[in-house]
N, C-alpha and C positions, 0 to 999 in steps of 0.2 A: 448368284451373289456370294455364297459361302465359299465357291469354289475360287471367286475373285478374291475374296479377302484372304483365303489360305495360301493363295500364292504371293501375296505381299504381306505376309504375317511377320516374317523376319524383319522387314523395313519398319512394319508398325512398332514392335517393340523396342527397337532402336530409337525411333523417333520420339516413343513414349518416355524412356529412360531420359533422353537428351532433355525433353521438355520437363520432366521432374527435377532434372539437376539445374537447369536453368532458372526454373521457379524458385527453389530452394535457395539459389547463390542470388538471386534479387532480393529475398526476404532477409538473408543474413546481412547484406551490404545496407539495404535501405531501413530495415527493422519496421517495415510497412507491410501490412497484409492486405495490398490493394487490389484492384480488379485485373490488373495485368499478371500478378502471381496466382491469383484463384484461377485465371484462365488457363495458365501454363501446368499446374498442378493438376487441374480437374482433366485437361487434355491428356497428359501423360497418363492419368490412370484409365482414361479412356481407351487410349490405344493399346496399352497393357492388357486391360481387359478383353478386346478384341482379338489379340493374340492368343490369350488362354481358350477362348471360346472358338478360335479357328483350328488351333492345335493342341487340344486336351491331352493326346497321348503322348506327345512330346513332352508338355509339361509334367504329365505323372510320371513319365520315366525319368526326366530330370530331378523331380523330387524323390524317387525311390531307388534308383539306379545305384549302381557301385560308384560311379562318378559323382553322385550327389552325396553319397556318403562320404568320400573323401573330401569333396569340396565342402561340404557341410562342416566336417572336422576344422579343415584349413580356414573358413569363413569364421566360425567360432572363435578359433584362436585370434584372427585378426581382429574381429569385434571386441574380444576379451583385451587385447593389447592396446586397441584404441581407446576402450573405456577406461584403461588404467592410465595413459597418458592423459585423458581429459580429466580424470579424478585429481591427478597430481598437480597438473596445471590449476585447477580450480582451487585447491586447497592451497596451491603456492601463492595465488593471487589473493586469497583471504588471509592467509597466515604467512607473509612472505618474510624471510629471514636472509640478513646479509652477512657475509663471512670475509674477515680481513685476514688473510693469510701472510700478509707480509711479516716478516721477522720484527720490525719495529713499530707494527701496528700503524704503518704511515697513514691510512686511509680511514682509521678510526678516529672518532670524536673523544674528547676526554670526558671522564665521568661527571666533571663539573659542567661542562656545557649540555651534556644531556638533562642533568637535572635543572638546569635553568630553561631548556626547551619543555621539558614536562611541567614546570610551572606557569608557562605562558597560559594568561588568561584571554587575551584579545588577540586577534589577529595583527601581525607585522607585515608590513608591505614591502619587498625588496624590489628594487627596480634597477636593473644593471644597464649600463650605457656601453655597449660594447660594438667596435665596429668589427668587420669580417676579418681584419688582420691584426686584432688585439691578441697580444702575445699569450696571455694568461687565461684567455677565455675558456679553453676546455679545463683549465685546472679550477677555475671558479665554478664551472657547472658541476663539475663532479664533486666538490665540496658542497656545495649547497644541495645537491643530492642526498647527501649524507644527513645534513640537517632536515630535509624533509621526510625523509625515512623515519625519523624520530618524532615530529610533531606535524599536525594537520593545521597549525596556527600560523604559517609562514606562506605567503602569497608571492611567488617567483615570477619576474617575466624580463625579457630581454628586450630591450630598444637599440637599433643601429643609429647613433646620432646622425650619421651621413645619409641615410635614406629617410629619416624623420627628424630633421634639425628643429623643427617648429617644437616639438615634444621636449627634446633637450633645453631648448631656451625657456619653454614653460616652467622646467625645473630648475633652471638656473645652472645647467651642467654644461661646463666648458672643456672638460678633460676625459679623453679617452678611456675607459677601464674604472669610470667611478660607478661605486655601487650604493644606490640611496636606500636608506632604511626609515621608514615611517610607521608612526602610529599616531593618529590624531593630528594635532599640531606640532608633534616633536618629530624632528627629522636628524638624521646623522649620514655623512657620506665616509665611505670607505675606498681607498685607492690601490689597495693590495689585498688579494684573497687568501688571507690564511685566517686559521681557526681563532685567534686570539683578537684580530681584528674585527671580525665578523661578529663573535659573541659579546664582545664589548658594546659594540653598535645597537645589537639588541638590547642588551641591558640598558643603555642610554636611553632608548626611545620607549622602554617599557617601566623604567622606575621614575616613580613621580619625586621622590626624595633626592636630592644631590647633598652629598656630604663635604665639608669644608675642611681643608687641611690648613693648618696656619704654621708659618715658617717665624721663629722667633728672630727678632731684630735688634739693633742698637748695641751689639757687642762684638763687631767685626766678625760675624758668623758668614758661611757660605751665601752668598746672594741667589735666591732663587729666580731672580729675574735678570740677572748680569749674564752676557755671554762670553766672559773671560774664561780661562781654563780652570780656575779654581772655582767657578760660580756652579749654580745648581739648576740651571734653565732646562738641561736635559732631563734630568728626573721631573721637573716640574712639568715640563710638557708631557712626560710618561704619565703623570698622575692626572692630567686634564684628560688625557687619552683612556683613563680608567675611570672616567665619568665622575672625578672629584672637581670640585672648586677648590682654588689654591690662593691663600692670600697670606700677607705678614701681620704680625702682631709684635709690638714693643711693650713689653711687660711694665716698663717704667711709666706708660701713658694711661693705662687703664686704672680706674678708680677703684674697683672693688674685686670681680673675679674675672675669670676668663670667659670668652663670649660663650654664650650657650648653645650656638650653632657649631663650635669646635668640635669635630669628630676626633682630632689627633692635633698635637702639637709636636713640631720636630724642632730641636734644637741641635744646629750644625756646626759644632765645634766653635763655640764663642771664645774669643783670645783675651776678652776682657771680664773680670769676675762680676757675677751678678751682684746688685745691692741687697741688702738682707730684704728688704721689702718684695723684691722680684724673686728671689730664691724662695721665700715664704709662700708667695702666690703660686709658683710653680708646684711646691710641695703639697699645698692646700688642695691643689686639682687633682691631683694623683689621688691624694687620699680619699677626695670625694669620688672617685671611681672615673678620673679622668684617664686618658690615653697620651704617652709621650714617647717620641725617639729620642734618644740622647747619643749624638756622635761627638766623638772628642779624639785628641792625638797625643802623643808623648809632650809632657811639659806643659799642656794648657791646664787652665783651672778647671776643677771638678766642682760644677755650679750647683750640684745636687749634695755634695759630701758625701765621704764613706760613711759616717754615723746614721745618714738618712737611708743610703742604699743598702745597709746590712739588713733593714726592716724588709729588703725584698729578696735577700739572700746571697748578696754578693758584695764585692768591692771593687775598686778600682786602683790597679798598682801604679806606683811611678816608675814606670821602665820603658824600655823599648825593644820589641820583640826582635830576635835574631833566630833566622831559621836558614842555616846554610844548605841543607840537603833540598827541601822544597821550596826553592827560591825562584822568582821570576827573572827568567833571563840572567841569572846568577847574581842577582842584587839580594844579598843576604836581609836587608831591611824591608824587603817585599815579600813576605811569605806568599805562596800561591797554594790554595786549598783545593782539591777536586774530589774530595769526599767529605761528608757533612754529618754530624751527629743527626740522630733522626728527630725531628720536630714537625708541627704542622707547617712552619714557615719554610724548612728546608728538604722536606719530604720527596719533593718532585724536582729537586735541582741535581739528579743525578746525570753524569756525563757533561755538565757545565762547571767549568773551573773559574774561581774568583781569587782576586788578589788584593792586597792591602798594602798600599806605600807606606812605610814608617807608622807602625801601629803600637800601642800600648797593651799589657794582657789585662784580662779581668779575673780576679780570684773568687770562685764560686765557695759559699761556705760549706763546711762539713756538714753542718748541721742547719737545717732551714728552720726561721723562726715560725711560730704559728701562723698559719693563713697564707704562707708564700708558696709559689710554685715557681720553680725555674727550669729552662730548659737551655743547654748549651748549642749554640747555632753553628760556630765555627771553631775548629781547633786546628793548631799547628803541627807538625811533627814531632816524633820522638826527640830528635837531635835539637829541638830549639831551646832558647831560652830567653829569660827577659834580661836585658842589659840595665844594670841600676847605676853603673858609674857612667852619666849622660855627658859629662865632661871631657872624658877620655875618647878621643877619636880612635883609639885602637880597640876594637871588639876581643874581649876575653870573656870566656865562661867561668866567672867565679861561682861555683856551686854552693859556697857558704853563704853568699849574698843573693845570687840570682835565682828566681823562679826556673824550674825545669820543666823541658817539655813532656807532653803535648800542652799547650797553653791555650786559654780561651779568648778568642778575639771579638765574639759576639753572643750575647746571652739575651734570653726573653724571660719576663718574669710576670707573674699576675698575683693579687690578693684576693683571696676568696672572700674575705669581709667586706669589702668595699666595690669589688671588680674592675679595680685600676689595673691597667696595663702598662708595662714598661719593656722598650728594647734598647739597649746600649751597645754601641760598637766602639772599640777600641781604636778604629782608624774613621776619618771623615773623608779623605782623598778618594776612597773607592768608588765614590759616587759623584765625583765632580765630573766636569765637562772633559776635561783633560784625559781621564782615564775612559769614559764612556763613548767619546767621540773619535778618539784618535789611536785607541790601543785594540788590536784585533784580538777578538777572544773574552772581551769583558762582557758578554752576555750574562754570565753569571753574576757579575756585579749588579746588574740592573735588575734582574729579577729577585735577587736576594732583597735589595732595597724595595721593589714594589711588594714582594711578598710580605716583607715584615709591616708596611704601612696596612694592607690589607688585614693583616691579623691584628693589628692595633683597633681598626675600626670595624672588627667583626665581620668582614667581608671574605672569609675565607675561602667562599666559593670562586672567587677570582684568582686565588692562589694557583700558580703553575699552568694557568690555560696559556700554553705556548705553542707555537708553530713548530710542526716535527720536520725536521730536516729529512730530505730524500736520503733513503738507505742506498748509498752508491757501493756497488759490488763488483770488483774489478776481476776480469779473467787473469788468470797467470797462464802466459805464454806456454806452448807446449813445447818440449823438446822435441829433437829430431827423431829419437827412438819413438816418443809417443804419438808423434804425426805418421810414422810408417806404420806402427801398430794399427791405428784407427783406420788408415787408409787399405792397409792389404786385408784387415778383417772385415772392412765393408764390402769390398770386391772381390774377396777371394774365399776367406773363411766361412762366411755366413753363406753364401750360394753353395759353396761346397757341402755345407751340412744339410741344406735341403735337398740337394741332387742325392746324397748319399741316403738319406731319409727314404726319397723317394724310390732309389733301386731296392734298398731293403725291404720295402713293401711289396714292390713287383716281383721279387726273387720269392718272397714267401707265398705271393697267390698264383704263381705261373701254373 
């Protein structure tokens, strides 16, 4: 019997190893230590044991011989390497970290978004309705992956409305590419996967409070509900997208004070002066800690009055800004701004240009009154001036009468005693439909307006959460000499170096 086992010992050890491998494989796949796994592992151990009993001398020689020593060293090194790889993967799984090596951090979320995700208390369900042919599907998946990396409060799933039309109808989805955000009974739909849209949607479904912005009416201001070129319907929609409620308010019709739910008032270039009662109501609102954005243009009435604005640290000049160097498409009366003084409102507008059609300048006071803090938002170039001769169509820089650049076109101010906040722009058309909808490159105008509103309402976390454009890097065509250098070095010089090195080694060892 022993002779019989000795003759087939080699096959027994191979069969035993195979049984062990299959048994371990089944356990790793199923994660169940069932009867099949037990039988295979037991059978493998028995067969290997029979091999040891049948050929003890061969086993002893294998364990103590020269081959075993070298093989043992190689095995130890292999086991050590495998152990290191397992440890690295284990640590990477427990403490994973992603790195964005792009120059513009194209695949990184803004600090504001990361803060919002860190403060999530309840889960948010994200259901993406993407067909297989949806163009931005991979882009959306990659972006959501970044969100999931920073929080475990997001639940993400993808549904193909063509394969599951009943589910799409259940959620009321009719458009391919819709991303539905839900928390409780609140829901918000997003139609394009960018950071600003997704973060805003998360805020909308997680914030119980919705702040109200009132546009003052009754004095021929820009209409937030109109669709004409001079209306403000574009910025109104942008405010709605930022989770604000937007309404209108006529100061002449209110009996006492501004509605208590007003997060901020926007006075968009009134062409008719306020009555004394309306002006007093607006000033009282500011003195009581209210928040106001006042936009004006040259020759329009200063409804707050320079005496009152001086309490905030600045005044409005009666001029028209001329900037012959930094002009939008050569229009001297439309200053173009691409660099901004540092402030909470403008700190993230780098790379975005803004322009201001026909603006008046703002004069910051040399000494601020007690309790006032101001920040310049927009400044023109060194060669600009404030034209005070508004009747003469011939532009001329009268240095004795005209303010010299750089001139301030926008300013923010707050009172430390009351908590009131005020933003004033010397131009109102920069936020009109005509500019935002028809002029290419007006992204800075829109972001500037929204950032100012967010600062007024103390929603600074929303400032500058904007989509990152792809970092396009073009390859400069190679010259003929460069092409030939690369070609000949690849097929000639590099192989020749290897041949010479080999010949040198052979010559020294022959």
